[in-house]
N, C-alpha and C positions, 0 to 999 in steps of 0.2 A: 195421320202420318206422324211418326215419331221423329224426334230431333236428331236421332243417330242414324237416320236413313240417308241414302244417297239417291239422287236422281240423275240418270245419265241419258244424254241424247247423242247417239253415235251416227254420224253421217259418213258413208263410205262408198267405195267403188268396188262392188262385188266382194264375196266373203273370203277372208283369210284371217287366221286366228293370231292374236298376240303381237300384232305389228308394233304396238307402242310399248311393249314390255319385254318380249323375248330377246335374249342376247345382250341386253343392257346390263353389264356386270359391274360390280364394285369390289370384286375379289380376284384372287388368282386360283385357277382351277386346272387340274391335270387329270385326265382319265384315259384308261387303256381298256379296251374290250377285246375278248377272244371268244371264239365259237368252236365247238367240236361237232363232229358228224353225228354224235349220239343225241344231239339236241340240247346240250348244256352251253349256256352263255355265262361268261365270267367278266365282271367289270370292277376295276380298281380305281378309286377316285381319291384325290387329295385336294384340299382346299385351304388356302391361306387368306385370312381376312384380318387386316390390321396386324397385330402381333400374335394372333391366335391361329394355330394350324389344326386341322382335323382330317380324318380320312375314313373310308369305309370300303368294304369288299362286298359285292353283291353277286349272287348266282341265280340263274334262272334255268329251269328245266321244263321243256314243252313236250307233251306226248298226246297226240290226237287232239281232243277237245279240252285238255287239262294242262294247266301251267302251275308251277310252284316257284315262288321267289323267296330267297333268304338273304338278309343283309345284316352285316355286323360292322359296327363303327368303332372308332378309337375310344369312345366313352363307355364301351362295354354294353351298348344297347343292341338288342337283337330284335329284328322284325321278320315275321314270316307271313306270306300271303299265298293262299290257295285259290285258284280261279278255275271254275268248271263251267263250260258252256253247254247249253241245250239239255240240262237236266229236264226242264220243260222246254218244248220247242220255242225257239226265238228268245231264249232267256240266258242270263249269265249270273252265276252265283259266286260271290267273292267273300272269303273269310280271312280276316287279318288278326294276328296275335303279336303282342310286343312284350319284351322283357327288358328291364324289371317292371315297366309300367303296364301291368296286366289290364288295368281298367280302361286303357285306350283301345283295346281290341274291339272289333265290330264285325257284324255279318250284314252283307249287302246283297240284294237281289235286284237285277235289272231285267226289264222286259221290253222287247223291241217289236214295233209294228210299222208297216210302211208309212203310216200317217200318225203314229203316236209312240211315245216311250214313257215308261214308268219305272221309277227307282224308289226302293224303300231300304233303309238301313237302321239297324238297332245296335246299340252298344252292348258289349259283353261284360256287364258288371251288375251289381245289385240294384242300381238305380239307372237303368239304361236310357240314354237320350235316343230320341227317334227323329229320323230325317226322311222327308218325302219330297219327291219332285215329279212333275209330269209335264210333258210337251206334246202339243197337238199341232198339226199343220200340214202344209203342202210344200212343194219346192219354191213357191212364191210367197207364202204367208205362213207364219208360225207364231204361236203364243205358248208361254210356259210359266210355271210357278214352282217355287220350292218353299219348304217350311221346316223348321226345327222345333221339336217339342221336348221340354225337360220334364221327365216324369216325377221328379222329387218336388218341384215347385208347381207343376201343373200349368206352366206358362210357355208361350212361344218364345224361343230364343232367337229366331231369325225368320224372315219372310221376304221373299223376292218375287216379283212378277215382271214379265217382259213380253214385248211384241217385236217381231222382225218382219220386214217386207223386203223381198229380194227381186230385183229385175235383172235382165241379162247383163247390164253394165253398171248396176248400182245396188246398194243395200243400205237400209236405215233401220236402226233399233232404238227403242225406248225401254229403259229398265228402271224400275223403282224398287228399292229395298236396301238392305244392308251392304250389298256388294254391287259392283258395276256390271258384272257379268262378262260376256265374251265380246271382244272387239272383232268386227267383220270388215275386211277391206281388201280391195284388189283393183288394179287399174293397169292397163297397158297390154302389149302384145304377148308378153310372157308372164308367168306367175310371179317372178321375182320383182317386177316393176309394179309398185303398189303405192296408193295414197290413201290417207285416212284423216278424218277430223273427229274429235270427241269433246263434248261439253259435259262437265260433271258439276253438280251442285251438292255440297255437303250441308245438310240442315243443322248439324251439330255446331258448325262454325259459321253458317250462312256465307260460305265461300264458294265462288264459282271458279272452275278451272277449265280453260280451253286449250286443247293440245292438238297440234297437227304433226303429222309424220309421214314418212315414206321410205321406200327402199328402191334401189336401182342396181340391176345386174350389169357390172362393167363388162364381164365376159362370163363364160360358162362356169368359171371357177371362183369368181370374186363378186362379193355382194357388199353394197354400202347402204347403211340405214341412218336416218336422221330424224329427230323429233324436237319440238320446241313448244313450250307452253307460255301462257300469258304472264306467268310469274318470272319469266326470264331464264328458265332452266333449259339448257341445250344439251342434248345427248347425241352421240355419234357411235356407230359400230362399223368396223371393217372386218369382214369374214372371208377367209380364203381356204379353198380345198387344196391342201398340199399334196395329198394322194387320195385315191378314191375312197370316199366316205370318211376321211380324216380331215377335221376342220381346225383352223386357228382363228380365234375370235379376239379382237382387241376392241375395247369399249372405253369411252370417256364421257364424263358429264361435268358441266361447270355452270356456274351462275353468271349470266351475262350482266347482271346488275351489281355484281360484287367480284370483279375480276382479280382482286387482290387475294381472294380465297384460293386454296389449293384445289385443283380439279380432282375428281374421282377417276381412277383408272382401274380397269379390269382386264384380265387376260385368261383365255381358256384354250386348252389344247386337248382335243378329243381324237384319239387314235382308234380306228376300227379296221379289222382285216377285210 
């Protein structure tokens, strides 16, 4: 076990993804999406973080089993993604190209089976990195692993393994590797009422972090989320659907052990037709 690995024990109530991370913002974000009958989706996004502002325009076109994505940002970066499903039955092929950073492009192939999935990705450059992942399991038990290989040095750049056990009203996961993986959580009569606990140990610093969090649906349009860790960091999110599919999200985070510090605030407005 290397010192830069993490070990996570996630105890939860039924699976839901990113309860402890999603919607916790520290910037100001505004996005507008439009859709046409021809299958083109256009999204404009602006972000202000500190004194720095940035933006991008993204377009997506979907036709049958093929989708094409194009994004251009204010730093003159261009990224294009082409996704084709079922070239081979139960598979998906994804090609990504970027400008001016050509070397970050990659080709990815995914294969899906009722009890397994396999993903392989290769970089599109002279010394391409290789990434592999595999998952095996059933609706109640699953195990998976991923690895990254650097062809120039001949060394593994990352490796992660995990096990998940899911019951009708609970889920537990143990993940060992460079990343914590996915958070699974759910509790209550509706999907928005959830609770989660996560224990993470970072071997590089010998530091343990215990985080608890939850979300509660005040009504059909309003959601509240809270999280607190053993280091005293408290985060809160208020999300409201102003019109159908359009959300206003307000987030705050502060250190309960240093109340004299300025809290972090984030605001997001996403408008969709």
